[in-house]
C-alpha positions in Angstrom: 7.0 -67.9 2.6 5.0 -65.8 4.9 7.9 -63.3 5.0 8.1 -63.1 1.4 4.3 -62.3 1.3 4.7 -59.6 3.9 7.5 -58.0 1.9 5.4 -58.0 -1.3 2.4 -56.4 0.4 4.6 -53.8 2.0 6.2 -52.8 -1.3 2.6 -52.7 -2.9 1.3 -50.3 -0.3 4.5 -48.2 -0.6 4.0 -48.1 -4.4 0.4 -47.1 -4.2 1.2 -44.1 -1.5 3.9 -43.0 -3.8 1.6 -42.9 -6.9 -1.0 -41.1 -4.8 1.5 -38.6 -3.6 2.7 -37.7 -7.1 -1.0 -37.5 -8.2 -1.7 -35.0 -5.4 1.4 -33.1 -6.0 0.7 -32.7 -9.7 -2.9 -31.6 -9.1 -1.9 -29.1 -6.6 0.8 -27.8 -9.0 -1.6 -27.4 -11.8 -4.2 -25.6 -9.6 -1.6 -23.3 -8.5 -0.4 -22.5 -12.0 -4.0 -21.9 -13.0 -4.6 -19.4 -10.1 -1.3 -17.6 -11.1 -2.7 -17.1 -14.5 -6.0 -15.7 -13.3 -6.0 -11.8 -13.3 -8.7 -10.3 -11.0 -10.9 -7.4 -11.2 -12.4 -5.8 -8.0 -16.1 -5.0 -8.3 -18.5 -3.2 -6.0 -22.1 -3.4 -5.4 -24.2 -0.9 -7.4 -26.7 -0.8 -4.5 -23.9 0.5 -2.5 -22.4 2.9 -5.0 -25.8 4.4 -5.7 -26.6 5.1 -2.0 -29.1 2.3 -1.5 -27.1 0.6 1.1 -26.2 2.3 4.4 -22.5 3.0 5.0 -20.9 3.6 8.5 -18.3 6.0 7.2 -18.3 9.3 8.9 -21.7 8.4 10.8 -22.2 9.8 14.2 -24.6 9.0 16.8 -27.1 11.8 18.0 -30.0 12.5 20.2 -33.0 14.9 19.6 -33.2 17.3 22.4 -34.8 20.8 23.2 -33.3 24.2 22.4 -34.3 25.4 25.8 -35.2 24.3 29.2 -36.6 26.6 32.1 -36.9 26.0 35.7 -39.8 27.0 37.8 -39.1 27.6 41.6 -41.4 27.7 44.5 -41.4 29.6 47.7 -39.6 27.6 50.2 -41.7 29.0 53.0 -45.0 27.9 51.5 -46.6 24.5 51.0 -48.0 23.6 47.6 -51.7 22.8 47.9 -52.2 21.3 44.3 -50.2 20.7 41.1 -52.3 21.1 37.9 -49.8 19.5 35.5 -48.2 16.0 34.9 -44.8 14.9 33.4 -44.9 15.0 29.5 -48.0 17.3 29.6 -47.9 20.1 27.0 -48.5 23.5 28.3 -49.0 27.0 27.1 -47.6 30.2 28.4 -49.9 31.4 31.2 -51.2 27.9 32.0 -51.5 27.1 35.7 -48.9 24.9 37.1 -49.5 24.6 40.8 -51.2 26.5 43.7 -49.9 27.3 47.1 -52.0 26.0 50.1 -54.1 29.2 51.1 -55.4 27.8 54.4 -51.9 27.6 55.7 -51.0 31.0 54.1 -54.2 32.6 55.7 -53.2 31.2 59.1 -49.7 32.7 58.8 -51.2 36.0 57.8 -53.5 36.1 60.8 -50.7 35.1 63.1 -48.5 38.0 61.7 -51.5 40.3 62.2 -52.0 39.2 65.9 -48.2 39.8 66.4 -48.4 43.3 65.1 -51.4 44.1 67.2 -49.6 42.9 70.2 -46.6 44.8 69.6 -48.6 48.0 69.1 -50.3 47.3 72.5 -47.0 47.0 74.0 -46.0 50.3 72.5 -49.1 52.0 73.9 -48.5 50.6 77.3 -44.8 51.6 77.2 -45.8 55.2 76.3 -48.2 55.3 79.2 -45.5 54.1 81.7 -43.1 56.7 80.4 -45.8 59.5 80.9 -46.5 58.4 84.3 -42.8 58.3 85.3 -42.2 61.8 84.0 -45.1 63.1 85.9 -44.0 61.4 89.1 -40.4 62.6 88.6 -41.5 66.2 88.5 -43.3 65.8 91.7 -40.4 63.9 93.6 -37.8 65.5 95.9 -34.5 66.4 94.2 -32.7 63.4 95.6 -35.2 60.9 94.1 -35.4 62.3 90.4 -32.3 60.4 89.3 -34.1 57.1 89.9 -37.0 58.2 87.8 -34.7 59.2 85.0 -33.2 55.8 84.8 -36.5 54.1 84.5 -37.6 56.4 81.9 -34.6 55.8 79.7 -35.0 52.3 80.0 -38.5 52.3 78.7 -37.6 54.6 75.9 -35.0 52.0 74.8 -37.7 49.2 74.9 -40.1 51.6 72.9 -37.5 52.0 70.0 -37.2 48.2 69.7 -40.9 47.9 69.7 -41.2 50.5 67.0 -38.7 48.6 64.8 -40.7 45.3 65.5 -43.7 47.1 64.2 -42.0 47.9 60.9 -40.7 44.3 60.3 -43.9 42.8 61.0 -45.8 45.2 58.6 -43.2 44.1 55.9 -44.0 40.5 56.6 -47.6 41.0 56.3 -47.3 42.9 53.1 -45.3 40.0 51.6 -47.7 37.6 52.7 -50.6 39.3 51.3 -48.8 39.5 47.9 -47.9 36.0 47.9 -51.6 35.2 48.6 -52.6 37.2 45.7 -50.3 35.2 43.5 -51.1 31.9 44.9 -51.4 30.3 41.6 -48.0 29.8 39.5 -48.2 29.9 35.8 -45.9 28.6 32.9 -43.6 31.2 31.7 -43.2 29.4 28.2 -44.8 27.0 25.8 -43.3 23.6 26.2 -43.7 20.1 27.9 -43.3 19.5 31.5 -40.3 17.1 31.9 -39.9 17.0 35.7 -41.9 17.8 38.9 -40.3 17.5 42.2 -42.1 15.5 45.0 -42.0 17.5 48.1 -42.7 14.6 50.3 -39.6 12.5 49.7 -37.7 15.2 47.7 -37.5 12.8 44.6 -38.0 13.8 41.2 -41.0 12.7 39.4 -39.7 12.9 35.9 -39.5 11.1 32.6 -36.5 8.9 31.3 -35.6 12.1 29.1 -31.9 13.0 29.8 -32.0 16.7 30.5 -28.4 18.0 29.3 -29.1 21.6 30.8 -27.3 22.6 34.0 -28.9 20.9 36.9 -31.0 23.2 39.2 -31.6 21.7 42.6 -34.2 24.5 43.6 -36.4 23.8 40.4 -39.9 22.6 41.3 -40.9 22.1 37.7 -38.8 21.9 34.6 -40.4 22.9 31.3 -38.6 22.2 28.0 -39.6 24.3 25.0 -41.8 22.5 22.6 -41.1 22.6 18.8 -37.6 24.1 19.2 -35.5 20.8 18.7 -31.9 20.4 17.9 -29.7 17.3 17.6 -26.7 16.8 19.9 -24.1 14.5 18.4 -20.6 13.7 19.1 -17.4 13.1 17.3 -13.8 11.9 18.2 -10.7 14.2 18.5 -9.8 13.6 14.9 -12.9 13.9 12.8 -14.4 16.6 15.0 -11.8 19.0 13.6 -12.8 18.2 10.0 -16.2 20.0 10.7 -17.1 23.5 10.5 -20.1 25.7 11.8 -22.3 25.8 8.8 -21.7 22.5 7.4 -24.8 20.8 6.0 -25.7 17.3 7.5 -28.2 14.6 6.9 -30.1 13.1 9.9 -31.6 9.5 9.8 -33.4 7.4 12.4 -31.5 4.6 14.1 -34.4 2.3 13.2 -35.4 2.3 9.6 -34.3 4.6 6.8 -37.5 5.6 5.6 -37.3 9.1 6.8 -34.6 11.6 6.2 -34.0 15.1 7.8 -31.5 17.8 7.1 -29.8 20.6 9.2 -26.8 22.7 9.7 -24.1 22.6 12.5 -24.7 25.3 14.7 -22.0 24.8 17.3 -18.9 22.6 18.0 -17.9 22.4 21.5 -14.2 21.5 22.0 -14.1 22.7 25.6 -16.3 20.1 27.2 -15.6 16.5 26.3 -18.6 14.3 26.4 -17.9 10.8 27.3 -20.9 9.8 29.5 -22.6 7.4 27.3 -21.6 4.2 25.4 -24.8 4.4 23.3 -23.1 7.4 21.6 -20.0 5.6 20.5 -19.1 7.0 17.2 -18.6 4.9 14.0 -15.8 5.5 11.5 -15.0 3.2 8.5 -17.4 0.7 9.5 -15.9 -0.2 13.1 -16.9 1.1 16.5 -14.3 2.5 18.9 -14.5 4.3 22.3 -12.6 7.4 22.3 -12.7 11.0 23.6 -15.7 12.5 22.1 -16.7 16.2 21.8 -20.4 17.3 21.3 -21.5 19.3 18.3 -25.2 20.7 17.7 -27.3 20.7 14.7 -30.1 23.1 14.0 -32.8 21.1 12.1 -34.7 22.5 8.9 -38.0 20.7 9.8 -38.8 18.6 12.8 -41.8 17.0 11.1 -41.8 13.4 12.4 -39.0 13.8 14.9 -39.6 12.8 18.5 -38.0 14.5 21.5 -35.2 12.1 22.9 -35.1 10.1 19.6 -31.7 8.6 18.7 -30.5 9.4 15.2 -27.6 8.9 12.9 -25.8 12.1 11.5 -23.8 12.2 8.4 -22.1 14.9 6.3 -24.6 15.9 3.4 -22.9 14.9 0.2 -26.0 14.9 -1.8 -27.5 11.7 -0.2 -30.2 13.8 1.8 -32.1 14.4 -1.4 -34.1 11.1 -2.3 -34.3 10.4 -5.9 -36.0 7.6 -7.7 -34.0 5.2 -9.9 -30.2 4.6 -9.9 -27.8 7.4 -9.9 -24.2 6.3 -10.5 -21.0 8.6 -10.4 -19.8 9.5 -13.8 -16.4 8.1 -13.2 -17.7 4.5 -13.5 -19.3 5.1 -17.1 -17.1 4.9 -20.2 -17.9 5.8 -23.8 -17.1 3.7 -26.9 -16.1 4.7 -30.3 -19.7 4.8 -31.5 -20.7 7.3 -28.6 -22.5 4.7 -26.6 -22.1 4.4 -22.8 -21.0 1.2 -21.0 -19.6 0.0 -17.7 -17.3 -3.0 -16.7 -19.8 -5.3 -15.0 -19.7 -8.9 -13.6 -21.8 -11.4 -15.5 -23.5 -14.5 -14.2 -20.2 -16.5 -14.7 -18.3 -14.2 -12.5 -16.3 -12.6 -15.5 -16.0 -9.1 -16.5 -18.0 -7.9 -19.4 -18.7 -4.7 -21.2 -22.1 -3.8 -20.1 -24.1 -1.1 -22.3 -26.1 1.3 -20.2 -28.7 3.9 -21.1 -28.2 7.2 -19.4 -30.8 9.7 -18.3 -30.4 13.1 -16.5 -27.0 14.3 -15.3 -26.7 15.8 -11.8 -24.2 18.5 -12.1 -23.9 19.2 -8.4 -23.2 15.5 -7.4 -21.5 14.5 -10.8 -23.9 11.4 -11.2 -25.9 10.1 -14.3 -29.4 8.4 -14.0 -29.1 4.8 -15.3 -32.3 4.2 -17.3 -31.4 0.5 -18.2 -28.6 -1.9 -18.4 -27.8 -2.2 -14.6 -29.9 -3.0 -11.6 -29.1 -2.5 -7.8 -28.1 -6.1 -7.4 -25.3 -6.0 -10.1 -21.6 -5.4 -9.3 -19.3 -3.2 -11.4 -15.6 -2.2 -11.6 -13.9 1.1 -11.5 -12.3 1.7 -15.0 -8.7 0.8 -15.3 -6.5 0.5 -18.4 -5.6 -3.2 -17.6 -9.3 -4.4 -17.5 -10.5 -6.6 -20.5 -13.5 -8.6 -21.0 -13.2 -12.2 -19.6 -11.3 -11.2 -16.6 -12.2 -12.8 -13.3 -14.4 -10.5 -11.0 -13.7 -10.6 -7.3 -15.2 -8.9 -4.3 -11.9 -9.5 -2.2 -9.9 -6.3 -2.6 -6.7 -8.2 -1.5 -6.8 -10.2 -4.8 -6.1 -7.0 -6.8 -3.3 -5.4 -4.5 -0.7 -7.0 -6.7 -1.8 -4.9 -9.7 -1.3 -1.7 -7.9 2.3 -2.3 -6.6 4.9 -0.4 -8.8 8.6 -1.1 -8.7 10.6 1.6 -10.6 13.5 -0.9 -10.9 11.6 -4.0 -11.8 13.1 -6.1 -14.5 16.7 -6.1 -13.6 19.5 -3.7 -12.7 19.5 -2.1 -16.1 16.9 0.6 -15.1 18.8 1.5 -11.8 22.0 1.7 -13.8 20.6 4.0 -16.3 19.1 6.1 -13.7 22.5 6.2 -12.0 24.2 7.3 -15.3 21.6 10.0 -15.9 22.1 11.3 -12.4 26.0 11.4 -13.1 25.4 13.3 -16.3 23.2 15.7 -14.6 25.8 16.2 -11.8 28.5 16.9 -14.2 26.5 19.2 -16.6 24.8 21.2 -14.0 26.7 21.0 -10.7 30.1 21.3 -12.3 29.4 23.6 -15.2 32.3 26.0 -15.7 30.0 29.0 -15.9 28.2 28.0 -12.7 31.4 27.7 -11.0 33.0 30.7 -12.1 29.8 32.9 -11.5 28.8 31.4 -8.2 31.6 29.8 -6.5 34.2 32.6 -7.2 31.8 35.3 -6.0 31.5 33.6 -2.8 35.2 33.3 -2.5 35.7 37.1 -3.2 32.8 38.4 -1.2 32.4 35.8 1.4 29.2 33.8 2.0 26.3 34.3 4.4 28.5 32.7 7.3 31.2 35.2 6.8 33.8 32.8 5.4 36.2 34.4 2.7 37.8 32.8 -0.2 40.8 30.8 1.0 39.0 29.4 4.1 36.0 28.4 2.0 37.8 26.3 -0.5 40.6 25.1 1.9 37.9 23.7 4.5 36.0 21.9 1.7 39.0 19.9 0.4 40.4 17.0 2.6 43.9 17.2 3.8 46.3 14.4 2.7 47.3 13.6 6.3 43.5 13.0 7.0 43.4 10.3 4.2 41.3 12.2 1.7 39.9 10.1 -1.0 41.3 11.9 -3.9 44.8 12.3 -2.4 44.4 16.0 -2.4 47.3 17.2 0.0 48.0 20.6 1.6 50.1 21.8 -1.4 47.3 21.1 -3.8 45.0 22.9 -1.4 47.2 26.1 -1.5 47.8 25.9 -5.4 43.9 25.6 -5.9 43.3 28.4 -3.6 45.7 30.7 -5.3 44.1 29.8 -8.6 40.7 30.7 -7.4 41.8 34.3 -6.0 43.5 35.0 -9.5 40.2 34.4 -10.9 
């Protein structure tokens, strides 16, 4: 009895499972059939199309830098007494930068003057000794004169050296006095102090600004030109070649899009790759890639609101630099109905495509855009006009859903189209390639006159026909070749 009960229960469970499986299979099949019947239309954001949303296409990283940086050196033999400026301080041309230690300079001048006085005294003593020896030589006997002469010549050599030392000391004194008169060094240009070298530890007391000019180890102070800014940006080896000097660009801050500047590409440097900073990684098509980058430079139309060292985005100027109120939509998205009204294919609240009537305002001839007065908002989604679009189709934001509608197969629908194309090809081949007039006018002329390769009639035709011994497809043998060759020559 128990065995029968177990068998019955097992059969019931299997029956339930089988029924459930059939139900699930039918449900999935119905859903699949429904999905196959759905025809999708790809829609895009009006906010993105009208420029309200930022895009990373052709966007480059850049930094605001100065047009010029100048180094101010100091005399390595002198000590700086006081520095009158600090890093990031603004200076004008002629403003005092630093002053040499005058006490030390004065001591050095006095030391030089004492050395000069001592040398002059030595010259005087030397002259006196020479005069005394000359007098004694004149009074000495003949056998002693030679010894006096040798002493006099030695003193004259010393006197020449002392006279040279006097001239050298006098030059040093003149230089020292000149340096003391210019003990205060002034700024050679208007600008901002970006670097001051610390004499004690030979380290730089500078800001975090990355000076891109050539490093000058002898510079004591570096001044960067104020108000003469430019943008240094980088592009990869592919898109850098799409740029040209003179191209217009739009400059945006990396934080916030409330400000926009414009400029012109002034230089493209393909000789010096710039791969020093990951912060300057370029963006293309929405994805960042690290690659070989080349710098290009932009002259800015107006620097109002820009900060030195500020990081910015650079984009090709395609009209987005001019900020306009309202919605401005490309004219290619706008259609006209029979009554002369304007509409777009838009997504409704149910996710279906509908014909949305829009009211148009001004037309921008330069950028081919219409001002949308009513009918659309930045939150709407619209479709690019296609002949297949009809009201009621399903809108999708996944482009892969509509790829099937863009696939074209010239032989779709069986082999008849392919056969027809083959027949047309055969007909064209017979009518044109083997036309009697074409054959007589062209081929025979080549046989009589020889072609460009220097081949004459018999050789041309004979070599182009297969020999029977080589298994020609048409069975044309050597005799046929000779016969055909003769007919060609008779023509």
